[in-house]
C-alpha positions as CSV (number, residue, x, y, z in Angstrom):
1,M,99.2,110.6,127.9
2,F,99.6,107.3,126.0
3,Q,97.7,105.5,128.7
4,R,94.7,107.9,128.3
5,L,94.7,107.4,124.6
6,Y,94.8,103.7,125.0
7,Q,91.9,103.7,127.5
8,V,89.7,105.8,125.2
9,H,90.6,103.3,122.4
10,E,89.8,100.4,124.6
11,V,86.5,101.9,125.9
12,T,85.2,102.7,122.4
13,Q,86.6,99.4,121.0
14,D,87.4,101.1,117.7
15,T,89.8,99.3,115.5
16,Q,92.6,101.3,113.9
17,V,90.7,101.2,110.6
18,L,87.5,102.6,112.2
19,A,89.4,105.2,114.2
20,T,91.1,106.5,111.1
21,A,87.9,106.3,109.0
22,R,86.1,108.4,111.7
23,K,88.8,111.1,111.3
24,I,88.5,111.1,107.5
25,A,84.7,111.0,107.7
26,A,84.7,114.1,109.9
27,I,86.8,116.1,107.4
28,V,84.7,115.0,104.4
29,A,81.4,115.6,106.3
30,A,82.5,119.1,107.4
31,L,83.2,120.0,103.8
32,T,80.1,118.4,102.2
33,I,77.3,118.7,104.8
34,P,76.8,122.5,104.4
35,T,76.4,122.1,100.6
36,I,74.0,119.2,100.8
37,A,72.0,120.8,103.7
38,R,71.7,124.0,101.7
39,S,70.4,122.1,98.7
40,E,67.7,120.4,100.8
41,L,68.5,117.1,98.9
42,A,65.5,114.8,99.1
43,C,67.5,111.6,99.5
44,R,64.5,109.4,100.0
45,T,63.5,109.8,96.3
46,L,66.8,109.4,94.6
47,P,67.1,106.9,91.7
48,V,69.8,104.2,92.2
49,D,72.2,105.8,89.7
50,L,72.1,109.1,91.5
51,E,72.7,107.4,94.9
52,A,75.7,105.6,93.3
53,K,77.0,108.9,92.0
54,L,76.7,110.6,95.5
55,V,78.3,107.6,97.2
56,G,81.1,107.6,94.6
57,Y,81.7,111.3,95.2
58,L,82.0,110.8,98.9
59,Q,84.4,107.8,98.5
60,G,86.4,109.6,95.9
61,F,86.8,112.6,98.3
62,C,88.2,110.2,100.9
63,G,90.9,108.8,98.6
64,P,93.3,111.8,98.5
65,I,93.1,112.2,102.2
66,C,94.0,108.6,102.7
67,A,96.9,109.0,100.2
68,A,98.1,112.1,102.1
69,W,98.0,110.2,105.3
70,Q,99.8,107.2,103.6
71,I,96.9,104.8,104.3
72,D,97.0,101.8,102.0
73,D,94.1,99.8,103.6
74,S,91.2,99.9,101.2
75,D,88.8,99.4,104.1
76,V,89.5,102.9,105.4
77,P,87.9,104.9,102.6
78,L,85.0,102.5,102.4
79,A,84.4,102.8,106.1
80,A,84.8,106.5,106.0
81,T,82.2,106.7,103.2
82,G,79.7,104.8,105.2
83,L,80.3,107.1,108.2
84,V,79.9,110.2,106.1
85,I,76.6,109.0,104.7
86,N,75.4,108.4,108.2
87,L,76.5,111.9,109.3
88,I,74.9,113.5,106.3
89,F,71.7,111.5,106.4
90,P,71.3,110.6,110.1
91,D,67.8,109.2,109.5
92,G,69.4,106.2,107.9
93,H,68.2,106.3,104.3
94,A,68.0,102.6,103.6
95,S,69.8,102.3,100.3
96,L,72.4,104.9,101.0
97,S,73.4,103.3,104.3
98,H,73.6,99.8,103.1
99,V,76.9,98.2,102.4
100,I,78.6,99.6,99.3
101,D,78.6,96.5,97.1
102,S,80.4,95.6,93.9
103,A,77.4,96.4,91.8
104,I,77.4,100.0,93.0
105,M,81.1,100.3,92.7
106,S,81.2,99.0,89.2
107,S,78.5,101.3,87.9
108,E,79.2,104.2,85.6
109,A,77.5,106.7,87.9
110,F,79.7,105.6,90.9
111,G,82.8,106.0,88.7
112,K,81.8,109.5,87.6
113,G,81.0,110.5,91.2
114,M,84.3,109.1,92.4
115,E,86.3,111.1,89.8
116,A,84.5,114.3,90.9
117,G,85.1,113.5,94.5
118,C,88.8,112.8,93.8
119,R,89.2,116.2,92.2
120,D,87.6,117.9,95.1
121,G,89.6,115.8,97.6
122,E,92.8,116.5,95.8
123,L,92.1,120.2,95.8
124,Y,91.4,120.1,99.5
125,R,94.5,118.1,100.1
126,T,96.8,120.5,98.2
127,T,95.2,123.8,98.9
128,G,92.9,123.4,101.9
129,R,90.0,124.7,99.8
130,K,86.9,122.7,98.9
131,G,86.1,122.3,95.2
132,T,83.0,122.8,93.2
133,A,82.4,119.3,91.8
134,L,79.7,118.5,94.4
135,L,77.9,121.8,93.6
136,Q,78.0,121.0,89.9
137,I,76.7,117.4,90.5
138,L,73.8,118.8,92.5
139,A,73.0,121.5,90.0
140,N,73.2,119.2,87.0
141,D,72.2,115.7,88.0
142,F,70.1,116.2,91.2
143,R,68.1,119.2,90.0
144,E,64.8,117.4,90.4
145,F,65.7,116.2,93.9
146,C,67.0,119.4,95.6
147,D,66.4,123.1,95.8
148,Y,68.3,124.0,92.7
149,S,68.0,127.7,93.3
150,K,70.1,127.4,96.5
151,V,72.8,125.4,94.7
152,A,72.8,127.2,91.4
153,A,73.9,130.5,93.0
154,D,77.1,128.8,94.2
155,V,78.0,127.1,90.9
156,P,80.7,129.0,89.0
157,A,79.6,130.1,85.5
């Protein structure tokens, strides 16, 4: 069995960081894609601060999963975030798929998104349920860029 796992690892040439990031990205994408798809988010027209907030949310969501898996390498949540973005927006939206740089990470919008993502990630980690922070972000901040009616019905009063 170990030989087979090694061969798969060797064929794909994934590093341990990338292999772990792929697992985390799959979890985060499975929990966020339905909401984003339902909202019909027009990612090509997002202002930079909203892109930063969405990227922050996704990275924040990865954090509690990394903590639960006792992953200390800061490259894992960063790589997982990039992978999630590529899964959600496979057409490769230029600014969302570029490297998450220090300017984005130091922005207020990124910080707020990250806090919201951490809350949802922690709720998922502790209860197995997804939170409502993404719904609230879409309903409040992304109203002009998504089908608000499809999101608003899911946002708790």
